[in-house]
PQR file with spaces between the fields and no chain letter, atoms N, CA, C, O and H, PARSE charges and radii, in Angstrom:
ATOM       1  N    MET     1      -7.209   19.029   31.201 -0.4000 1.5000
ATOM       2  CA   MET     1      -5.845   19.287   31.618 -0.0000 2.0000
ATOM       3  C    MET     1      -5.222   20.421   30.813  0.5500 1.7000
ATOM       4  O    MET     1      -4.213   20.996   31.222 -0.5500 1.4000
ATOM       5  N    GLU     2      -5.813   20.738   29.687 -0.4000 1.5000
ATOM       6  CA   GLU     2      -5.264   21.808   28.868 -0.0000 2.0000
ATOM       7  C    GLU     2      -6.068   23.092   29.004  0.5500 1.7000
ATOM       8  O    GLU     2      -5.891   24.021   28.216 -0.5500 1.4000
ATOM       9  H    GLU     2      -6.632   20.271   29.354  0.4000 1.0000
ATOM      10  N    GLY     3      -6.945   23.152   29.989 -0.4000 1.5000
ATOM      11  CA   GLY     3      -7.673   24.377   30.258 -0.0000 2.0000
ATOM      12  C    GLY     3      -9.018   24.510   29.579  0.5500 1.7000
ATOM      13  O    GLY     3      -9.641   25.568   29.667 -0.5500 1.4000
ATOM      14  H    GLY     3      -7.090   22.397   30.629  0.4000 1.0000
ATOM      15  N    TYR     4      -9.485   23.475   28.907 -0.4000 1.5000
ATOM      16  CA   TYR     4     -10.793   23.538   28.248 -0.0000 2.0000
ATOM      17  C    TYR     4     -11.903   23.372   29.280  0.5500 1.7000
ATOM      18  O    TYR     4     -11.736   22.674   30.280 -0.5500 1.4000
ATOM      19  H    TYR     4      -8.979   22.616   28.836  0.4000 1.0000
ATOM      20  N    LEU     5     -13.013   24.008   29.033 -0.4000 1.5000
ATOM      21  CA   LEU     5     -14.199   23.814   29.859 -0.0000 2.0000
ATOM      22  C    LEU     5     -14.886   22.512   29.452  0.5500 1.7000
ATOM      23  O    LEU     5     -14.768   22.062   28.312 -0.5500 1.4000
ATOM      24  H    LEU     5     -13.149   24.576   28.221  0.4000 1.0000
ATOM      25  N    GLY     6     -15.605   21.915   30.401 -0.4000 1.5000
ATOM      26  CA   GLY     6     -16.310   20.670   30.124 -0.0000 2.0000
ATOM      27  C    GLY     6     -17.250   20.764   28.944  0.5500 1.7000
ATOM      28  O    GLY     6     -17.339   19.835   28.142 -0.5500 1.4000
ATOM      29  H    GLY     6     -15.701   22.280   31.327  0.4000 1.0000
ATOM      30  N    LYS     7     -17.956   21.883   28.830 -0.4000 1.5000
ATOM      31  CA   LYS     7     -18.897   22.038   27.717 -0.0000 2.0000
ATOM      32  C    LYS     7     -18.169   22.111   26.379  0.5500 1.7000
ATOM      33  O    LYS     7     -18.700   21.662   25.363 -0.5500 1.4000
ATOM      34  H    LYS     7     -17.884   22.638   29.482  0.4000 1.0000
ATOM      35  N    ASP     8     -16.955   22.673   26.367 -0.4000 1.5000
ATOM      36  CA   ASP     8     -16.177   22.739   25.131 -0.0000 2.0000
ATOM      37  C    ASP     8     -15.666   21.353   24.726  0.5500 1.7000
ATOM      38  O    ASP     8     -15.695   20.990   23.550 -0.5500 1.4000
ATOM      39  H    ASP     8     -16.524   23.037   27.193  0.4000 1.0000
ATOM      40  N    VAL     9     -15.202   20.592   25.706 -0.4000 1.5000
ATOM      41  CA   VAL     9     -14.735   19.227   25.432 -0.0000 2.0000
ATOM      42  C    VAL     9     -15.899   18.383   24.939  0.5500 1.7000
ATOM      43  O    VAL     9     -15.745   17.606   23.996 -0.5500 1.4000
ATOM      44  H    VAL     9     -15.179   20.887   26.661  0.4000 1.0000
ATOM      45  N    ALA    10     -17.051   18.525   25.561 -0.4000 1.5000
ATOM      46  CA   ALA    10     -18.236   17.771   25.151 -0.0000 2.0000
ATOM      47  C    ALA    10     -18.576   18.058   23.698  0.5500 1.7000
ATOM      48  O    ALA    10     -18.921   17.150   22.943 -0.5500 1.4000
ATOM      49  H    ALA    10     -17.176   19.156   26.326  0.4000 1.0000
ATOM      50  N    SER    11     -18.481   19.289   23.321 -0.4000 1.5000
ATOM      51  CA   SER    11     -18.760   19.666   21.937 -0.0000 2.0000
ATOM      52  C    SER    11     -17.722   19.068   20.985  0.5500 1.7000
ATOM      53  O    SER    11     -18.064   18.616   19.892 -0.5500 1.4000
ATOM      54  H    SER    11     -18.201   20.027   23.935  0.4000 1.0000
ATOM      55  N    MET    12     -16.462   19.066   21.401 -0.4000 1.5000
ATOM      56  CA   MET    12     -15.379   18.527   20.559 -0.0000 2.0000
ATOM      57  C    MET    12     -15.547   17.038   20.287  0.5500 1.7000
ATOM      58  O    MET    12     -15.294   16.576   19.175 -0.5500 1.4000
ATOM      59  H    MET    12     -16.183   19.433   22.289  0.4000 1.0000
ATOM      60  N    VAL    13     -15.976   16.281   21.305 -0.4000 1.5000
ATOM      61  CA   VAL    13     -16.058   14.828   21.164 -0.0000 2.0000
ATOM      62  C    VAL    13     -17.493   14.327   21.005  0.5500 1.7000
ATOM      63  O    VAL    13     -17.743   13.122   20.982 -0.5500 1.4000
ATOM      64  H    VAL    13     -16.182   16.656   22.208  0.4000 1.0000
ATOM      65  N    ASN    14     -18.426   15.265   20.895 -0.4000 1.5000
ATOM      66  CA   ASN    14     -19.830   14.956   20.619 -0.0000 2.0000
ATOM      67  C    ASN    14     -20.484   14.074   21.684  0.5500 1.7000
ATOM      68  O    ASN    14     -21.136   13.078   21.372 -0.5500 1.4000
ATOM      69  H    ASN    14     -18.223   16.244   20.913  0.4000 1.0000
ATOM      70  N    VAL    15     -20.296   14.461   22.941 -0.4000 1.5000
ATOM      71  CA   VAL    15     -20.988   13.821   24.067 -0.0000 2.0000
ATOM      72  C    VAL    15     -21.571   14.933   24.930  0.5500 1.7000
ATOM      73  O    VAL    15     -21.256   16.106   24.732 -0.5500 1.4000
ATOM      74  H    VAL    15     -19.767   15.271   23.194  0.4000 1.0000
ATOM      75  N    CYS    16     -22.414   14.569   25.882 -0.4000 1.5000
ATOM      76  CA   CYS    16     -22.981   15.606   26.749 -0.0000 2.0000
ATOM      77  C    CYS    16     -21.968   16.006   27.831  0.5500 1.7000
ATOM      78  O    CYS    16     -21.039   15.262   28.145 -0.5500 1.4000
ATOM      79  H    CYS    16     -22.670   13.616   26.043  0.4000 1.0000
ATOM      80  N    ARG    17     -22.178   17.195   28.384 -0.4000 1.5000
ATOM      81  CA   ARG    17     -21.262   17.727   29.384 -0.0000 2.0000
ATOM      82  C    ARG    17     -21.176   16.829   30.617  0.5500 1.7000
ATOM      83  O    ARG    17     -20.113   16.702   31.226 -0.5500 1.4000
ATOM      84  H    ARG    17     -22.933   17.800   28.129  0.4000 1.0000
ATOM      85  N    GLN    18     -22.305   16.203   30.982 -0.4000 1.5000
ATOM      86  CA   GLN    18     -22.309   15.319   32.147 -0.0000 2.0000
ATOM      87  C    GLN    18     -21.395   14.116   31.936  0.5500 1.7000
ATOM      88  O    GLN    18     -20.769   13.638   32.882 -0.5500 1.4000
ATOM      89  H    GLN    18     -23.167   16.306   30.487  0.4000 1.0000
ATOM      90  N    THR    19     -21.318   13.628   30.708 -0.4000 1.5000
ATOM      91  CA   THR    19     -20.429   12.509   30.401 -0.0000 2.0000
ATOM      92  C    THR    19     -18.980   12.920   30.599  0.5500 1.7000
ATOM      93  O    THR    19     -18.193   12.170   31.177 -0.5500 1.4000
ATOM      94  H    THR    19     -21.827   14.017   29.940  0.4000 1.0000
ATOM      95  N    VAL    20     -18.627   14.094   30.129 -0.4000 1.5000
ATOM      96  CA   VAL    20     -17.262   14.600   30.322 -0.0000 2.0000
ATOM      97  C    VAL    20     -16.964   14.712   31.814  0.5500 1.7000
ATOM      98  O    VAL    20     -15.896   14.307   32.273 -0.5500 1.4000
ATOM      99  H    VAL    20     -19.266   14.704   29.660  0.4000 1.0000
ATOM     100  N    SER    21     -17.903   15.258   32.558 -0.4000 1.5000
ATOM     101  CA   SER    21     -17.730   15.398   34.003 -0.0000 2.0000
ATOM     102  C    SER    21     -17.535   14.044   34.670  0.5500 1.7000
ATOM     103  O    SER    21     -16.700   13.899   35.562 -0.5500 1.4000
ATOM     104  H    SER    21     -18.771   15.587   32.185  0.4000 1.0000
ATOM     105  N    HIS    22     -18.307   13.057   34.235 -0.4000 1.5000
ATOM     106  CA   HIS    22     -18.185   11.703   34.788 -0.0000 2.0000
ATOM     107  C    HIS    22     -16.805   11.112   34.481  0.5500 1.7000
ATOM     108  O    HIS    22     -16.173   10.519   35.355 -0.5500 1.4000
ATOM     109  H    HIS    22     -18.986   13.175   33.510  0.4000 1.0000
ATOM     110  N    TYR    23     -16.347   11.276   33.248 -0.4000 1.5000
ATOM     111  CA   TYR    23     -15.029   10.764   32.863 -0.0000 2.0000
ATOM     112  C    TYR    23     -13.918   11.442   33.657  0.5500 1.7000
ATOM     113  O    TYR    23     -12.965   10.783   34.072 -0.5500 1.4000
ATOM     114  H    TYR    23     -16.861   11.757   32.538  0.4000 1.0000
ATOM     115  N    VAL    24     -14.028   12.731   33.869 -0.4000 1.5000
ATOM     116  CA   VAL    24     -13.023   13.459   34.650 -0.0000 2.0000
ATOM     117  C    VAL    24     -13.012   12.938   36.085  0.5500 1.7000
ATOM     118  O    VAL    24     -11.946   12.744   36.669 -0.5500 1.4000
ATOM     119  H    VAL    24     -14.802   13.266   33.532  0.4000 1.0000
ATOM     120  N    SER    25     -14.194   12.713   36.651 -0.4000 1.5000
ATOM     121  CA   SER    25     -14.282   12.184   38.020 -0.0000 2.0000
ATOM     122  C    SER    25     -13.637   10.812   38.123  0.5500 1.7000
ATOM     123  O    SER    25     -12.888   10.539   39.061 -0.5500 1.4000
ATOM     124  H    SER    25     -15.060   12.871   36.177  0.4000 1.0000
ATOM     125  N    LEU    26     -13.933    9.939   37.146 -0.4000 1.5000
ATOM     126  CA   LEU    26     -13.318    8.612   37.154 -0.0000 2.0000
ATOM     127  C    LEU    26     -11.802    8.708   37.059  0.5500 1.7000
ATOM     128  O    LEU    26     -11.089    8.002   37.773 -0.5500 1.4000
ATOM     129  H    LEU    26     -14.542   10.160   36.384  0.4000 1.0000
ATOM     130  N    PHE    27     -11.308    9.574   36.186 -0.4000 1.5000
ATOM     131  CA   PHE    27      -9.871    9.740   36.029 -0.0000 2.0000
ATOM     132  C    PHE    27      -9.237   10.262   37.318  0.5500 1.7000
ATOM     133  O    PHE    27      -8.187    9.773   37.734 -0.5500 1.4000
ATOM     134  H    PHE    27     -11.887   10.147   35.606  0.4000 1.0000
ATOM     135  N    ASN    28      -9.862   11.240   37.944 -0.4000 1.5000
ATOM     136  CA   ASN    28      -9.330   11.798   39.186 -0.0000 2.0000
ATOM     137  C    ASN    28      -9.334   10.774   40.312  0.5500 1.7000
ATOM     138  O    ASN    28      -8.469   10.802   41.188 -0.5500 1.4000
ATOM     139  H    ASN    28     -10.715   11.637   37.606  0.4000 1.0000
ATOM     140  N    GLU    29     -10.303    9.876   40.287 -0.4000 1.5000
ATOM     141  CA   GLU    29     -10.417    8.856   41.334 -0.0000 2.0000
ATOM     142  C    GLU    29      -9.403    7.729   41.159  0.5500 1.7000
ATOM     143  O    GLU    29      -8.827    7.259   42.140 -0.5500 1.4000
ATOM     144  H    GLU    29     -11.005    9.854   39.575  0.4000 1.0000
ATOM     145  N    GLY    30      -9.177    7.286   39.902 -0.4000 1.5000
ATOM     146  CA   GLY    30      -8.325    6.110   39.722 -0.0000 2.0000
ATOM     147  C    GLY    30      -7.432    6.126   38.504  0.5500 1.7000
ATOM     148  O    GLY    30      -6.900    5.085   38.119 -0.5500 1.4000
ATOM     149  H    GLY    30      -9.646    7.667   39.105  0.4000 1.0000
ATOM     150  N    GLY    31      -7.252    7.278   37.888 -0.4000 1.5000
ATOM     151  CA   GLY    31      -6.369    7.369   36.730 -0.0000 2.0000
ATOM     152  C    GLY    31      -6.928    6.648   35.515  0.5500 1.7000
ATOM     153  O    GLY    31      -8.113    6.320   35.455 -0.5500 1.4000
ATOM     154  H    GLY    31      -7.684    8.124   38.201  0.4000 1.0000
ATOM     155  N    LEU    32      -6.055    6.410   34.553 -0.4000 1.5000
ATOM     156  CA   LEU    32      -6.483    5.764   33.314 -0.0000 2.0000
ATOM     157  C    LEU    32      -7.021    4.361   33.535  0.5500 1.7000
ATOM     158  O    LEU    32      -7.927    3.920   32.828 -0.5500 1.4000
ATOM     159  H    LEU    32      -5.093    6.676   34.601  0.4000 1.0000
ATOM     160  N    GLU    33      -6.459    3.650   34.526 -0.4000 1.5000
ATOM     161  CA   GLU    33      -6.916    2.275   34.776 -0.0000 2.0000
ATOM     162  C    GLU    33      -8.411    2.240   35.079  0.5500 1.7000
ATOM     163  O    GLU    33      -9.135    1.410   34.529 -0.5500 1.4000
ATOM     164  H    GLU    33      -5.723    4.008   35.101  0.4000 1.0000
ATOM     165  N    LEU    34      -8.870    3.121   35.937 -0.4000 1.5000
ATOM     166  CA   LEU    34     -10.301    3.152   36.270 -0.0000 2.0000
ATOM     167  C    LEU    34     -11.115    3.701   35.103  0.5500 1.7000
ATOM     168  O    LEU    34     -12.222    3.228   34.845 -0.5500 1.4000
ATOM     169  H    LEU    34      -8.282    3.795   36.384  0.4000 1.0000
ATOM     170  N    LEU    35     -10.584    4.681   34.405 -0.4000 1.5000
ATOM     171  CA   LEU    35     -11.304    5.267   33.284 -0.0000 2.0000
ATOM     172  C    LEU    35     -11.514    4.257   32.165  0.5500 1.7000
ATOM     173  O    LEU    35     -12.563    4.255   31.521 -0.5500 1.4000
ATOM     174  H    LEU    35      -9.684    5.064   34.614  0.4000 1.0000
ATOM     175  N    LEU    36     -10.529    3.402   31.929 -0.4000 1.5000
ATOM     176  CA   LEU    36     -10.618    2.442   30.837 -0.0000 2.0000
ATOM     177  C    LEU    36     -11.285    1.131   31.228  0.5500 1.7000
ATOM     178  O    LEU    36     -11.593    0.314   30.360 -0.5500 1.4000
ATOM     179  H    LEU    36      -9.677    3.403   32.452  0.4000 1.0000
ATOM     180  N    HIS    37     -11.515    0.916   32.529 -0.4000 1.5000
ATOM     181  CA   HIS    37     -12.173   -0.312   32.989 -0.0000 2.0000
ATOM     182  C    HIS    37     -13.630   -0.286   32.541  0.5500 1.7000
ATOM     183  O    HIS    37     -14.353    0.677   32.796 -0.5500 1.4000
ATOM     184  H    HIS    37     -11.265    1.579   33.234  0.4000 1.0000
ATOM     185  N    ARG    38     -14.046   -1.348   31.875 -0.4000 1.5000
ATOM     186  CA   ARG    38     -15.419   -1.410   31.371 -0.0000 2.0000
ATOM     187  C    ARG    38     -16.142   -2.616   31.959  0.5500 1.7000
ATOM     188  O    ARG    38     -15.692   -3.751   31.806 -0.5500 1.4000
ATOM     189  H    ARG    38     -13.459   -2.130   31.668  0.4000 1.0000
ATOM     190  N    ASP    39     -17.236   -2.374   32.614 -0.4000 1.5000
ATOM     191  CA   ASP    39     -18.128   -3.442   33.063 -0.0000 2.0000
ATOM     192  C    ASP    39     -19.280   -3.474   32.084  0.5500 1.7000
ATOM     193  O    ASP    39     -19.948   -2.465   31.859 -0.5500 1.4000
ATOM     194  H    ASP    39     -17.602   -1.451   32.739  0.4000 1.0000
ATOM     195  N    PHE    40     -19.504   -4.620   31.511 -0.4000 1.5000
ATOM     196  CA   PHE    40     -20.582   -4.737   30.548 -0.0000 2.0000
ATOM     197  C    PHE    40     -21.855   -5.168   31.250  0.5500 1.7000
ATOM     198  O    PHE    40     -21.830   -5.994   32.163 -0.5500 1.4000
ATOM     199  H    PHE    40     -18.962   -5.440   31.693  0.4000 1.0000
ATOM     200  N    ALA    41     -22.943   -4.611   30.821 -0.4000 1.5000
ATOM     201  CA   ALA    41     -24.238   -4.947   31.405 -0.0000 2.0000
ATOM     202  C    ALA    41     -24.540   -6.419   31.179  0.5500 1.7000
ATOM     203  O    ALA    41     -24.160   -6.982   30.152 -0.5500 1.4000
ATOM     204  H    ALA    41     -22.964   -3.941   30.079  0.4000 1.0000
ATOM     205  N    PRO    42     -25.225   -7.051   32.136 -0.5600 1.5000
ATOM     206  CA   PRO    42     -25.592   -8.443   31.930  0.2800 2.0000
ATOM     207  C    PRO    42     -26.534   -8.559   30.741  0.5500 1.7000
ATOM     208  O    PRO    42     -27.323   -7.656   30.464 -0.5500 1.4000
ATOM     209  N    GLY    43     -26.442   -9.630   30.078 -0.4000 1.5000
ATOM     210  CA   GLY    43     -27.291   -9.812   28.907 -0.0000 2.0000
ATOM     211  C    GLY    43     -27.037  -11.171   28.302  0.5500 1.7000
ATOM     212  O    GLY    43     -26.658  -12.119   28.990 -0.5500 1.4000
ATOM     213  H    GLY    43     -25.801  -10.364   30.303  0.4000 1.0000
ATOM     214  N    ARG    44     -27.247  -11.249   27.025 -0.4000 1.5000
ATOM     215  CA   ARG    44     -27.060  -12.493   26.311 -0.0000 2.0000
ATOM     216  C    ARG    44     -25.612  -12.960   26.404  0.5500 1.7000
ATOM     217  O    ARG    44     -24.690  -12.144   26.400 -0.5500 1.4000
ATOM     218  H    ARG    44     -27.554  -10.479   26.466  0.4000 1.0000
ATOM     219  N    GLU    45     -25.417  -14.254   26.486 -0.4000 1.5000
ATOM     220  CA   GLU    45     -24.075  -14.812   26.549 -0.0000 2.0000
ATOM     221  C    GLU    45     -23.345  -14.517   25.237  0.5500 1.7000
ATOM     222  O    GLU    45     -23.942  -14.620   24.165 -0.5500 1.4000
ATOM     223  H    GLU    45     -26.166  -14.917   26.489  0.4000 1.0000
ATOM     224  N    PRO    46     -22.053  -14.149   25.310 -0.5600 1.5000
ATOM     225  CA   PRO    46     -21.307  -13.831   24.090  0.2800 2.0000
ATOM     226  C    PRO    46     -21.265  -15.003   23.117  0.5500 1.7000
ATOM     227  O    PRO    46     -21.243  -16.163   23.528 -0.5500 1.4000
ATOM     228  N    PHE    47     -21.255  -14.693   21.834 -0.4000 1.5000
ATOM     229  CA   PHE    47     -21.185  -15.701   20.798 -0.0000 2.0000
ATOM     230  C    PHE    47     -19.833  -16.412   20.839  0.5500 1.7000
ATOM     231  O    PHE    47     -19.769  -17.636   20.726 -0.5500 1.4000
ATOM     232  H    PHE    47     -21.274  -13.750   21.500  0.4000 1.0000
ATOM     233  N    LEU    48     -18.749  -15.638   21.003 -0.4000 1.5000
ATOM     234  CA   LEU    48     -17.405  -16.211   21.054 -0.0000 2.0000
ATOM     235  C    LEU    48     -17.021  -16.520   22.493  0.5500 1.7000
ATOM     236  O    LEU    48     -17.328  -15.757   23.409 -0.5500 1.4000
ATOM     237  H    LEU    48     -18.801  -14.644   21.094  0.4000 1.0000
ATOM     238  N    THR    49     -16.350  -17.638   22.677 -0.4000 1.5000
ATOM     239  CA   THR    49     -15.841  -17.964   24.002 -0.0000 2.0000
ATOM     240  C    THR    49     -14.644  -17.074   24.297  0.5500 1.7000
ATOM     241  O    THR    49     -14.092  -16.443   23.396 -0.5500 1.4000
ATOM     242  H    THR    49     -16.101  -18.258   21.933  0.4000 1.0000
ATOM     243  N    GLU    50     -14.250  -17.027   25.553 -0.4000 1.5000
ATOM     244  CA   GLU    50     -13.086  -16.235   25.962 -0.0000 2.0000
ATOM     245  C    GLU    50     -11.844  -16.679   25.179  0.5500 1.7000
ATOM     246  O    GLU    50     -11.063  -15.840   24.731 -0.5500 1.4000
ATOM     247  H    GLU    50     -14.699  -17.539   26.285  0.4000 1.0000
ATOM     248  N    ALA    51     -11.662  -17.988   25.015 -0.4000 1.5000
ATOM     249  CA   ALA    51     -10.506  -18.518   24.284 -0.0000 2.0000
ATOM     250  C    ALA    51     -10.494  -18.038   22.830  0.5500 1.7000
ATOM     251  O    ALA    51      -9.445  -17.667   22.304 -0.5500 1.4000
ATOM     252  H    ALA    51     -12.297  -18.669   25.379  0.4000 1.0000
ATOM     253  N    LEU    52     -11.654  -18.047   22.191 -0.4000 1.5000
ATOM     254  CA   LEU    52     -11.719  -17.589   20.797 -0.0000 2.0000
ATOM     255  C    LEU    52     -11.499  -16.079   20.675  0.5500 1.7000
ATOM     256  O    LEU    52     -10.932  -15.609   19.689 -0.5500 1.4000
ATOM     257  H    LEU    52     -12.506  -18.349   22.618  0.4000 1.0000
ATOM     258  N    ARG    53     -11.950  -15.324   21.678 -0.4000 1.5000
ATOM     259  CA   ARG    53     -11.731  -13.878   21.640 -0.0000 2.0000
ATOM     260  C    ARG    53     -10.257  -13.546   21.774  0.5500 1.7000
ATOM     261  O    ARG    53      -9.787  -12.558   21.210 -0.5500 1.4000
ATOM     262  H    ARG    53     -12.411  -15.707   22.479  0.4000 1.0000
ATOM     263  N    GLU    54      -9.523  -14.365   22.519 -0.4000 1.5000
ATOM     264  CA   GLU    54      -8.095  -14.120   22.716 -0.0000 2.0000
ATOM     265  C    GLU    54      -7.244  -14.654   21.566  0.5500 1.7000
ATOM     266  O    GLU    54      -6.089  -14.255   21.417 -0.5500 1.4000
ATOM     267  H    GLU    54      -9.905  -15.168   22.977  0.4000 1.0000
ATOM     268  N    CYS    55      -7.788  -15.531   20.772 -0.4000 1.5000
ATOM     269  CA   CYS    55      -7.060  -16.147   19.664 -0.0000 2.0000
ATOM     270  C    CYS    55      -6.870  -15.130   18.550  0.5500 1.7000
ATOM     271  O    CYS    55      -7.839  -14.554   18.056 -0.5500 1.4000
ATOM     272  H    CYS    55      -8.727  -15.855   20.894  0.4000 1.0000
ATOM     273  N    ARG    56      -5.623  -14.911   18.157 -0.4000 1.5000
ATOM     274  CA   ARG    56      -5.318  -13.914   17.120 -0.0000 2.0000
ATOM     275  C    ARG    56      -5.360  -14.525   15.708  0.5500 1.7000
ATOM     276  O    ARG    56      -5.539  -13.796   14.732 -0.5500 1.4000
ATOM     277  H    ARG    56      -4.836  -15.379   18.558  0.4000 1.0000
ATOM     278  N    LEU    57      -5.201  -15.834   15.589 -0.4000 1.5000
ATOM     279  CA   LEU    57      -5.110  -16.474   14.271 -0.0000 2.0000
ATOM     280  C    LEU    57      -6.407  -17.122   13.835  0.5500 1.7000
ATOM     281  O    LEU    57      -6.513  -17.593   12.703 -0.5500 1.4000
ATOM     282  H    LEU    57      -5.056  -16.427   16.382  0.4000 1.0000
ATOM     283  N    CYS    58      -7.391  -17.151   14.712 -0.4000 1.5000
ATOM     284  CA   CYS    58      -8.653  -17.828   14.390 -0.0000 2.0000
ATOM     285  C    CYS    58      -9.498  -17.024   13.431  0.5500 1.7000
ATOM     286  O    CYS    58     -10.590  -17.455   13.061 -0.5500 1.4000
ATOM     287  H    CYS    58      -7.304  -16.768   15.631  0.4000 1.0000
């Protein structure tokens, strides 16, 4: 948005240019909400339950 080329941004944040391009596409498609949405790959069940992850005092 400030006029930088994808390759320059990639260098600044230490990722490949394709990653920057992917992030820009996600942002253009759905704004910050889509860009920040994270789907985690299936795998081992989390150690903490959802309730414990949300607990701030535990």
